[in-house]
N, C-alpha and C positions, 0 to 999 in steps of 0.2 A: 270290716268296713274301714277304708283308709282314713276317712275323716275322724272316726272314733280313735284310731291309733294315734293320729296327730295330736289330738287334744290330750290323750293320756300321756304322751311323751312330753308335752309342754308342761304338764303338772310337775314334772321332776326338775325343770329348769329354774335356775334363779332368775329373778327379774332385775336386770341391771338398773332400770329406771327407779327402783325403790331402794337401791343400795344407799348406805350411809355416806355422808359427805364429811367435810372437815370436822374433826373432834367428835365423830360419831353421831352428829346431828342427822336426823332423817332428811332425805332429799325431798324436794317439793313434790307433791302428789301430781302425777300426770295420768290422765285417763287413757287407758290402752284398749285397743280392740284386739281380741284374740280369736273370736269366732267370725272369720271373714266370710264364710259362706252365708251366715245369717246377715252380715252387713250388706253383702251383695244383694240378697233377697229383699231386705228392708229398703234399700236405696234403689232398687230396680236396675241394677247394673246388668246390662246385657252381655252375655258371653257369645263371641263369634269365633268359629273355628278357623284355623289357618287356611289360606286360599288354595285352590287347585286340589282340594282333597288331601293335602299333606297332613300326616298325623301330628298332633300337638305334643309338645314336650311335657313330660311328667313333672309334677311338683317335687320339691326337695324331699329327701328321706332323712331319717335320723342320722344315717351315715353321712349324708351330705352336710348336715348342720355341724356334726362333730368334726368333720374334716375342715370346714371353714373356721371353726373356733381354733383348731390347731394351727391353721395357716396364718391366723392373725395373732397368734400367741406372742410373737416378738414385739407386737404393739400393745400388749396387755389389754386387748379389746375383745369383748364378747358381743355377739350380735344381739341387738335389742329383742326383747321378748315378743313384741308385736310383729316385728319383721320376720322372726322365726316362724310365727304362726302363719303369716301370709305366705311365706315361701313353701311351707309344708301343705297348706290347704289350697292355695291358688297357683303358685309357681310363677316362673318368669314369663313375661309377656308385656304387651302395651296396655296400660290402664289410663283411660282419658288422654292426657297430654304427656304422660311419662312412660318411658320404656323401663320396666322394672326388671332388674337382673337378680339372679339367684343361681346357686350351684345345683346341678342335677347330675345324677350318675350318667345320664345320656350325653353329658359333655365330654366324658373321658374316653380314652382309647381302650377298648376292650379286646384283649387277645383271645386266641382260640380257646384258652383255658377258662375264659370268663373273668379273669382277674384284671384289675386296672393296671395298665402298664406304667412302669416307673419312668420318671423324667427328672433326673437329678439336676438338670440345667435350669429348671424353673425354681424361682424363689418359693413357690407354693407347692412343695411336695409332689406326690405322685399324681400329677394332673397333666398328662402328656399332650392332650389335645383340647385345651380349653377353648370354648367357642364364644361367640359374641354375646351370648345370653348369660354368661357367668360373671358375677361381680368381681371375682378375683382377677380375671383377665384385664378388666378395665382399670382396676386398682393397680395392678402390676405395671401396666403400660404407663399409667399416670406417674407412678413413682419413678419409673425409669426416665420419663421425660423431664421431670422437675429436678432430678439429681444430676443431670448432665452438665458438664462445664459450660456448654453453650447456652443453657437456659438462663434468660434474663429475669431476675426477680426484683420487684420494686417495693417489697415489704419484707417483714421478718417472720411471717407465718411459716411454721414447719410443715410445708405441703406434703412431705413424705409421710405424714401421720394422718392424712385424709383417706377415708375409705369410701370409694364411689359405689353406689348401689342403684342409681337410676339416672336417666338423661331426659332432658326436655325435648319433646318432638318438634316444637316450634322454633326454638332458638339455639338448640344444641348445647345449652348449659348443662352442667353436671350437678347432681345432688349427692351429698356425701355426709358422713359422720366424721368427727375428728376424734382420734385417739388421744387421750390426755397424756401429758408428759409423765415421765417416770414418777411414780408415787402419787400422781394426781387422780382425781375421780372423773370418769367419763360422764358427760351430761346427756349424751345421746340425742342432742338437738340436731336438726337437719340444716345444712348449709348449701348454698348454691355457689358455683365457681365455674371458671373456664380455664382451659389448659394452654392458652396462648402465652408466648413470651410477653413479659411486662403486664400480665393480667392483674387486675385488682385483687385484693385479698378476698378469701371466702366470706360470705355474708350469711348471717343467721336468717332462716326462713320459717322454721317450725320448731316447736318444742319436742316433738316426738315423731316417729314414723307414722303413727295413727293420724296425727294432725296433718302431716304431709299428704297422706292419701286423701283425706276429706277436703282439705283446703287448697291443695296445690294440684295434685294429679287429677282430681275430680272437681276442683273448685276454681275460684277466680282470683286467688291471691296474687298470682303473677301479673295479671292485668291491673288489679287494684294498686299494686306498688310500682307499676310501670317498669317491670324488670325485663330487660332485654340483653342480648349479648353485646358487649362493648367491643367494637372493632378497633384494633390498634392502628395508629398511623403507620404508613409504610416507611421503612427505613432505606436509606441509600448511602453509599460511600462517595464522598466528594473527591476532587482531584488530589487533595492533600492526604487522602486515606482516612479522613475523619467521618464519623457517622453523622448523618443529617436525618431529620424527620420531616416528612411532608406536612405542611400546615404550620400555623404560627406558634402553636404551643404543643408541648408534650402531653402525655396523659396526665390528667388532673389527679392530684393526690387524694386518696380516700380517707375520710375520718375513720379512725380505728380505735378499738378499745386497747387497754394496756397490753393484752396478749396478741395484738395484731388482728384480731377478728372484729368485724363490725356487727354488733348485735342490733341491727336496725329493725327488729320486730318489736322493740319497745318504743312506744310513742308513735305519733302520726306524721312526723316530719317527712316530707318528700312523698307522701302518699297522695293519690288522686282523690278528689272529693267523691263521696259515696254516690255512685251511679250504677245503673244496671250493666252487668257484664255478662257476656254469653259464656255459659259453662262449657268445658270441654265435652267431647262425646262421652256419655255415661256407658262406656263399652269396655270390656276386657277381651283382648285377643291373645291367646297364648302363642309363644314363638313356635315355629315348626321344630319337630324333633330332629336331632342330629344335623342341624344346619346353623350357621352363624346368624344371629339376629340382625 
């Protein structure tokens, strides 16, 4: 039974969220969900199949997880335990208001021999035909965008260390983890960001992937905090060859923490008064197999 195999393999994984922090002190305890089928049953999450009778993509395998770990080794980042459980038990698809991305063997080009074809031109190893439901493709595209000389950055956050794993259906914002700098400890908190030129720095949204699923993908945190995509003023070049911005002011500076990230999940500043918000659809629809999401 695939579910039993998934849980068995998870037992052998280290739990990054429980790793030690500075001076060996234990990290703060974070409640993780690892039995997502039970979670879906308890919370009455409806599963709907892809439209037009298309087959659904399969959940990630142990090979997929190991490959992702290897692909992110240059960032010294391991996938969070609860995300690994989700990807192996549920797989990539749209959950509530979030498109959830994960690696599946069905993403890759399979030759007549049944072996995954090599693609040395990709940063992420033998993954010749990454599709839109693969978190590596979105992370690779984002890293390529923010490291181009033409990309305009208005803060000091090392965006090339962000790992994108989901996208908001309503506003197109991305959800990501940040890989700690060399020698640092990954906190596995979830941040939201956008990939435009002059975009504001990533902002902390949830303490873990499990909290993200409950309070963002299936919850009302985005509405409660009035989080929307920030549209940048249009730029134009005047007759003197100088850049001008439509509007009276440029993008307002964001309050940041010392590392450039805004941990605005602490405190209630800027939040809407407690009111009733409509929850996203309590539905999961897997992506179609062998197609881009």
